[in-house]
N, C-alpha and C positions, 0 to 999 in steps of 0.2 A: 430347320422350319427356313424352307427359299420364297422372299418375299423379292417386289420390286426395292431397288435401294434408292437407285436418283435414275437420270439419263439426263446422259451429260452432249451440254451442248457449244458445238464450237464457235468461238468469235475472233472476232478481230479488239474491240475494245473491250474489254470486259467490260470497265467502267460506264462507255454507253448502253452495251446487254440486259446493264442488272437492274437499271430504269425502269423495267417494263416490271421485271419482277416483286418491287421495291412500289410500286402502281400499286397491283395488285392484293400486297399487302402481306409476302411473302420475309421472312428476314436472311439479312443479310449471315454468312459466319465469319469468321477469319480467312484471311489470303490464303492460299497455302501453295508453295512455289516447287514441283516437281523436278527436280537436276534429273533426271535418269531420266525423263522425260520432254524437260524442255520445255516447263507449259506453267501459266500462272493459274492456280483455279479459285474460284468463289460459289461455298454453299449457299443454297436456302434454299431456308426450313416454313412447312407452317407452323400452324399452333393447334392442338386442340380443346375444346370447352376449358381445359382446368387450367389452356394455358402453358400448356406441355409442348416443344419441338414435337414434331411429327415424326417416322420414320421417313418415308420419302422424300426427295429430294431433287431440286433444280440443279443440277451441276454446270455451272459459264467455266468453257478453258481458253484461256488467251497462248498460245503460242510466243514461247520468248525468242524463238531464232528462228528462218526459215530452215534451220535442220531439222526439228522440232518435227513429229508425227501429224499435229493438228494446220501446223503448219501447209502438209503434206497433204492434210487431209482436203485442207481450208483451196486449195490452190487445181485440186480436182473432183471436186463435189462445190464446194461453197460453204457457205455456212449453215449452223444448222443443224440439229440433232445426229451426232456424230458417233451412242454408241449406247447400250439400253443395262445399265447393273443391276446384278441380283446378289440380295444377300446370303447366303449359308454360312454354317457355325465352323468342317471342320475344309479349310480349300484345299490342303494337301489334297485328305480323300478324296472331294469332290472332284478335282482335277485327275488323282487317278484311277478316280472310277470313268471318266468320260474317253482319257485316252485309251482306255482297256474296251470302254466300248465304238470305238471308230470314231471318235470326234477329234476333229484334228485341230489345238489348243498353239498361239502363237507364243505365250508363255504357259511351260510343259514345270515350273519354279513360278510358286509365287514372286513377288516385290510387293516393293516396300509405297502404297502409297498416302494417297491425301488423312490425313488427320491419323498418319501409323497402323492405319490397313493392311492385312494381305492381299492384295491381286490379284489376278489370272484374270487374263482375255481368251477369249472364245474365239475363232475363227471365222468371218461371215460368212463365208461356204459350209458349215459345220450348221447352221444357225437358218436360215433363209437368205442369210444377205443382210443379216446385223448383226453388227460388233455388239459381243455382250462380254461383262464386266464383272467375275467373280468377283466379289469384296464380303469376305471374313467379320462377321461382326466380331462385336466385342460383347463379354456379357455385361447385363446392364438395357442392351442398347435397342 
């Protein structure tokens, strides 16, 4: 099953950018640092009628240095939506199938992302100009 997992938003100041999402009623999760990407990440969740976290999320991403891909993104395009993430059950198979079908990948092998999820990025050249992040969901999520 594939579904929208989250929308990633590049920001210069994660604290300042969080204010809006809190005001509209989303709940902030714990911050994560992804050393490989040189970023700090904060996920925001909605709640369903029973008070359970919804699957779809908003992800704020702040560069930790000018070497970060997010810093380069902001310098080139400004703050805003950086990527659309899609949940998949078996990321290795998905990546392999995409490559076999001529889709250009940024990551030909999954890496570790926020929350310990395996992730891989699809090059915008193959998606109509959108950076797509594949996220392997864990059982029960």
